[in-house]
KOLKOL-739338 format. One line per field, with one value per residue (C-alpha): residue in one letter; x, y, z. Coordinates in steps of 0.001 Angstrom, whole numbers, plus 500000, padded with zeros to 6 digits. Layout:
N
aa <- A / ...
u <- X / ...
v <- Y / ...
w <- Z / ...
***
This chain:
334
aa <- M / K / K / A / L / R / L / I / T / V / C / I / V / S / C / S / V / G / F / I / Y / A / E / D / Q / K / Q / S / G / T / S / Q / A / V / S / P / D / G / R / F / A / F / Q / S / A / G / N / P / V / I / T / H / K / F / T / A / D / P / A / A / L / V / V / N / D / T / L / W / L / F / T / G / H / D / E / G / K / K / N / Q / G / L / I / M / K / D / W / C / V / F / S / T / T / D / L / K / N / W / T / E / Y / P / V / P / L / K / V / S / D / F / S / W / D / K / T / G / R / A / Y / A / A / Q / A / I / E / R / N / G / K / Y / Y / W / Y / I / S / T / D / G / S / G / I / G / V / A / V / A / D / R / P / E / G / P / Y / K / D / A / I / G / K / P / L / I / T / N / D / D / C / F / A / S / T / H / Y / W / A / S / I / D / P / A / V / I / I / D / D / D / G / R / A / W / L / F / W / G / N / G / Q / C / Y / Y / A / P / L / K / A / N / M / T / E / I / D / G / P / V / K / K / I / D / F / E / G / F / D / F / T / E / A / P / W / I / H / K / H / N / G / K / Y / Y / L / S / Y / A / S / G / Y / P / E / R / I / A / Y / A / M / A / D / N / I / E / G / P / Y / E / Y / K / G / I / L / N / E / I / A / G / N / S / D / T / N / H / Q / S / I / V / E / F / K / G / N / W / Y / F / I / Y / H / N / G / S / H / Q / K / G / G / S / S / S / T / R / S / V / C / I / D / R / L / Y / Y / N / P / D / G / T / M / K / R / V / V / M / T / S / E / G / A / A / P / L
u <- 500000 / 502854 / 504527 / 501258 / 500780 / 504389 / 503930 / 500733 / 502479 / 505433 / 503045 / 501075 / 504264 / 505798 / 502620 / 502269 / 505878 / 505414 / 502222 / 503890 / 506876 / 504590 / 502616 / 505843 / 506943 / 503542 / 503593 / 507133 / 506243 / 508684 / 507717 / 510210 / 510652 / 513364 / 514874 / 516283 / 519886 / 519351 / 518838 / 516210 / 514181 / 512436 / 511083 / 511882 / 509262 / 511371 / 513750 / 515029 / 515714 / 516154 / 513664 / 513944 / 517297 / 519470 / 522226 / 524942 / 528101 / 526952 / 529421 / 528132 / 529765 / 528308 / 529021 / 527404 / 523682 / 523716 / 524282 / 525879 / 525424 / 527860 / 526838 / 527566 / 524980 / 523776 / 522645 / 522212 / 519287 / 518122 / 520647 / 522527 / 525868 / 527146 / 527137 / 528442 / 529653 / 529361 / 528815 / 525958 / 525614 / 522577 / 522011 / 519485 / 519013 / 516228 / 516486 / 513162 / 513659 / 516524 / 518288 / 520073 / 522688 / 523773 / 526258 / 529485 / 531948 / 532232 / 534694 / 535591 / 536941 / 539939 / 541970 / 544100 / 541155 / 540927 / 537868 / 534933 / 533487 / 532837 / 533292 / 532935 / 534132 / 534222 / 534565 / 535990 / 536551 / 539854 / 540760 / 537697 / 538331 / 536480 / 538482 / 536635 / 538538 / 537195 / 537956 / 537593 / 537540 / 541280 / 542880 / 543341 / 542159 / 542078 / 541280 / 539147 / 538840 / 536175 / 535411 / 531936 / 530620 / 528253 / 531097 / 531838 / 534959 / 538118 / 540962 / 543400 / 546630 / 546059 / 547107 / 546083 / 546892 / 546895 / 547406 / 547643 / 551410 / 550682 / 548619 / 551618 / 549689 / 547228 / 547399 / 543986 / 543530 / 540694 / 542576 / 542788 / 539114 / 536776 / 538712 / 537765 / 539300 / 539387 / 541093 / 542089 / 541900 / 545598 / 544979 / 546588 / 544588 / 544463 / 543313 / 542005 / 541072 / 541117 / 539497 / 540569 / 543143 / 542571 / 545352 / 545984 / 548442 / 548700 / 548075 / 550036 / 548302 / 547639 / 545400 / 546785 / 549934 / 550703 / 552840 / 554376 / 554521 / 551433 / 550482 / 547632 / 545217 / 545191 / 543682 / 542065 / 538657 / 539236 / 537279 / 537642 / 536008 / 535864 / 534177 / 536229 / 534840 / 536634 / 534925 / 535692 / 533430 / 534388 / 538064 / 537686 / 538336 / 535780 / 536674 / 533572 / 533724 / 531938 / 532603 / 531987 / 529921 / 527043 / 528229 / 527308 / 528875 / 531206 / 533350 / 536337 / 537549 / 540915 / 542477 / 544797 / 543986 / 546710 / 545451 / 545664 / 542012 / 539736 / 536876 / 533491 / 531015 / 528370 / 526843 / 524430 / 523204 / 522994 / 520190 / 519046 / 518227 / 521786 / 525045 / 526965 / 526633 / 528521 / 528160 / 528699 / 528470 / 528024 / 526753 / 524208 / 522431 / 523101 / 522077 / 524174 / 523140 / 523993 / 523755 / 523966 / 522617 / 520530 / 518331 / 515019 / 513641 / 510207 / 510730 / 513753 / 516012 / 518835 / 522562 / 523232 / 520431 / 520861 / 519356 / 520616 / 518865 / 519288 / 518622 / 519587 / 522712 / 523050 / 525964 / 526034 / 527324 / 530687 / 531135 / 530270 / 527598 / 524207 / 523309 / 521569 / 518189 / 517166 / 513731 / 511270 / 510384 / 513975 / 515312 / 512734 / 512918 / 514489
v <- 500000 / 502364 / 501572 / 502243 / 505561 / 506487 / 505732 / 507756 / 510660 / 510533 / 510435 / 513413 / 515427 / 514469 / 515259 / 518557 / 519530 / 518556 / 520620 / 523646 / 523292 / 523007 / 526031 / 527966 / 527128 / 528080 / 531433 / 532143 / 531483 / 528568 / 524981 / 522259 / 518520 / 516177 / 513454 / 510140 / 511339 / 514364 / 516994 / 519661 / 520930 / 524258 / 527204 / 530819 / 533540 / 536686 / 537983 / 536469 / 533573 / 531057 / 531205 / 527853 / 528797 / 531865 / 532275 / 534898 / 535858 / 534505 / 533511 / 532411 / 530137 / 529408 / 525973 / 525425 / 526123 / 525965 / 528680 / 527334 / 529384 / 528928 / 530571 / 530830 / 529663 / 531803 / 529567 / 532100 / 534210 / 537629 / 540329 / 537999 / 537630 / 535443 / 531673 / 530075 / 526470 / 525337 / 526357 / 525548 / 524842 / 525458 / 525236 / 526470 / 526621 / 529198 / 531262 / 529859 / 526133 / 525429 / 522424 / 522431 / 519734 / 518003 / 520127 / 519843 / 521524 / 522460 / 524674 / 521612 / 519999 / 522339 / 521000 / 524150 / 526447 / 527633 / 529872 / 527649 / 530353 / 529692 / 533074 / 534100 / 531824 / 531500 / 528481 / 528223 / 525447 / 524505 / 521408 / 519515 / 520221 / 522655 / 524782 / 526441 / 529209 / 529698 / 532028 / 531794 / 534374 / 534802 / 531453 / 532338 / 531430 / 527795 / 525924 / 522817 / 520680 / 518441 / 516628 / 518158 / 521626 / 520205 / 518364 / 516788 / 518906 / 518210 / 520391 / 520464 / 521312 / 520719 / 524242 / 527823 / 529205 / 532758 / 533908 / 537252 / 537097 / 537724 / 540807 / 543079 / 546348 / 545072 / 544690 / 543177 / 539405 / 539113 / 540656 / 537382 / 536936 / 537104 / 535423 / 536201 / 534309 / 534840 / 533064 / 535650 / 535223 / 534318 / 531418 / 532988 / 532797 / 535576 / 535650 / 538812 / 539116 / 541334 / 543452 / 547069 / 546504 / 544755 / 542259 / 540184 / 537620 / 535288 / 531574 / 528715 / 526545 / 523938 / 526556 / 525650 / 527796 / 531508 / 532318 / 535688 / 538475 / 539610 / 543173 / 545498 / 547680 / 551398 / 554303 / 557665 / 557323 / 553689 / 553200 / 549427 / 547434 / 543849 / 541522 / 542063 / 540584 / 540646 / 540236 / 541153 / 542661 / 543864 / 543879 / 545905 / 544694 / 545514 / 545457 / 545687 / 545681 / 546507 / 550078 / 551829 / 550417 / 549738 / 548488 / 549603 / 548160 / 550393 / 549615 / 550640 / 549826 / 549139 / 548078 / 545657 / 543250 / 544830 / 548315 / 551184 / 551180 / 554195 / 554663 / 554743 / 555115 / 553298 / 550224 / 549099 / 551122 / 550204 / 547717 / 549144 / 545691 / 544310 / 545994 / 543899 / 543345 / 540895 / 540683 / 538363 / 539605 / 537082 / 536709 / 533936 / 533121 / 536535 / 538597 / 540066 / 539546 / 541133 / 538547 / 539800 / 539352 / 541484 / 541023 / 541074 / 537676 / 538357 / 535763 / 536887 / 538590 / 540722 / 541425 / 537964 / 536130 / 537134 / 536028 / 535887 / 537977 / 538359 / 541397 / 542350 / 544368 / 546722 / 548511 / 552031 / 552637 / 553764 / 550475 / 551768 / 549903 / 551297 / 551397 / 548216 / 548660 / 546028 / 544623 / 542267 / 540760 / 539778 / 538741 / 537362 / 533612 / 532564
w <- 500000 / 500868 / 497519 / 495716 / 497516 / 496790 / 493078 / 492974 / 494702 / 492299 / 489352 / 490633 / 491268 / 487923 / 486014 / 487865 / 487108 / 483452 / 483256 / 484839 / 482487 / 479449 / 480582 / 481103 / 477570 / 476221 / 478009 / 476855 / 473231 / 472950 / 472201 / 473081 / 472680 / 473967 / 471764 / 473071 / 472565 / 474804 / 472150 / 472699 / 469755 / 470233 / 468315 / 469048 / 468899 / 468824 / 471478 / 473669 / 471320 / 474151 / 476993 / 478786 / 480364 / 480771 / 478183 / 477714 / 475782 / 472390 / 469673 / 466281 / 463709 / 460263 / 458804 / 455392 / 455839 / 459655 / 462218 / 465376 / 468531 / 471418 / 474693 / 478365 / 480875 / 483773 / 486618 / 489405 / 490525 / 489491 / 490421 / 492777 / 491012 / 488192 / 488505 / 485298 / 485314 / 481697 / 478092 / 475697 / 471975 / 469760 / 466018 / 463471 / 459715 / 459701 / 462953 / 464140 / 464648 / 467015 / 468485 / 471829 / 472376 / 475594 / 477568 / 475514 / 477860 / 481540 / 483356 / 485446 / 482236 / 482584 / 485499 / 485617 / 486354 / 489958 / 489638 / 488725 / 486454 / 482779 / 481121 / 477470 / 474663 / 470873 / 468565 / 465047 / 462509 / 460903 / 458889 / 460073 / 463759 / 465996 / 468402 / 471271 / 473043 / 476562 / 479440 / 483194 / 485957 / 486331 / 485480 / 481830 / 478341 / 477289 / 474106 / 473703 / 470583 / 469050 / 465817 / 465583 / 466392 / 469014 / 470721 / 473077 / 473600 / 475570 / 476789 / 473863 / 475706 / 479423 / 480381 / 479663 / 476228 / 477643 / 481244 / 482999 / 482447 / 478757 / 479601 / 479999 / 480385 / 483008 / 486774 / 487636 / 487777 / 485241 / 482280 / 480308 / 479403 / 476387 / 473565 / 469956 / 467051 / 463290 / 460388 / 457812 / 454062 / 453949 / 456335 / 459373 / 462593 / 465180 / 468795 / 470481 / 474170 / 477225 / 479891 / 480177 / 477428 / 474094 / 473369 / 470278 / 468900 / 465894 / 466301 / 464788 / 462215 / 464927 / 466639 / 470071 / 470252 / 470020 / 466971 / 467751 / 470302 / 472203 / 471275 / 472180 / 470240 / 470890 / 468978 / 469575 / 471226 / 472234 / 475469 / 475746 / 478528 / 477210 / 474681 / 471511 / 468293 / 464929 / 461578 / 457980 / 455328 / 451841 / 452683 / 455889 / 459430 / 462106 / 465790 / 467964 / 471750 / 474982 / 476065 / 479399 / 482242 / 482026 / 478663 / 475184 / 472024 / 470024 / 466989 / 464895 / 461377 / 459759 / 456450 / 458228 / 461036 / 463193 / 462478 / 462704 / 463742 / 463493 / 465946 / 464204 / 467058 / 469062 / 467457 / 470177 / 473146 / 476838 / 477342 / 480656 / 482016 / 481976 / 482967 / 480445 / 476721 / 474553 / 470790 / 467864 / 464277 / 461493 / 457925 / 457444 / 454197 / 452707 / 455754 / 458548 / 462162 / 465490 / 468268 / 471846 / 475355 / 477664 / 480733 / 478881 / 479933 / 481429 / 484134 / 486098 / 483566 / 485036 / 484875 / 486308 / 484470 / 480852 / 477557 / 473966 / 471324 / 467549 / 465382 / 461828 / 461138 / 458157 / 456501 / 455129 / 451574 / 452985 / 454877 / 458336 / 460265 / 461118 / 464773 / 465871 / 467514 / 470036 / 469243 / 470876 / 467475 / 466710 / 463325 / 460915 / 460233 / 456948
***
């Protein structure tokens, strides 16, 4: 009788939880289904794109007809400090139907980390391998590798690729954060990173070693906080970054990846609901997109519980970028 009552109780609780979860998804405008291999299929209905968990620090990678979205994962509570233990991977072919994959990488996968905080990261493909550059809250920048964009990933070198010792113009312990990577048209890869100062260095072809001296970016009007992102369009290099605090996104342009860079202005304004911003700029199926985070989630969004959003990005005839306006509708499905 006790077993029967226990089973009935479990059933009632499980059904109730499932009903509440379904209702939450319905209210958020996101439908979701779980496959046997642990993948989650869901549909977005505007911004935020992902509503069943809090995501931050987006980095996009386009592989053929698929946009892969790599994010951090906020696990804390509203306005109660950052708790980030792992990273997430999502994919889409149309910006409406998305797949989330089982957690591919955790900060605990890096034995050298002493902080337990999974900060911003970016992944890139080279020679059929996927290299995911991650940062932690003071232990440095590492690199993980996988055979598929969804992982699973493993620490590629067993030690940090970049530490605070490489950040020669900085004195605070969290200078080696927010890696951004690009492979130029000539095949050479470059890594950018930093907080307070924007550092950069070339990478060897194996993508796991620095291939030259560490340098830093500096130009008139450069008010750099963090979150560098490098992209190229019509032969020009664009360095976008978080500026000030609370953060807005600003950008500069150059004819060479090492500069000199010229400040071009604000690209995305302060959100008002999140002290930080972190952007990814990518071309996908003929359109350019600005992918970022804010605290706009209706159920608990804040500076420590952030959500990824996507809006269109447009260029002016002279190559400068038009200011991005945050919308609730988000980018239209393809």
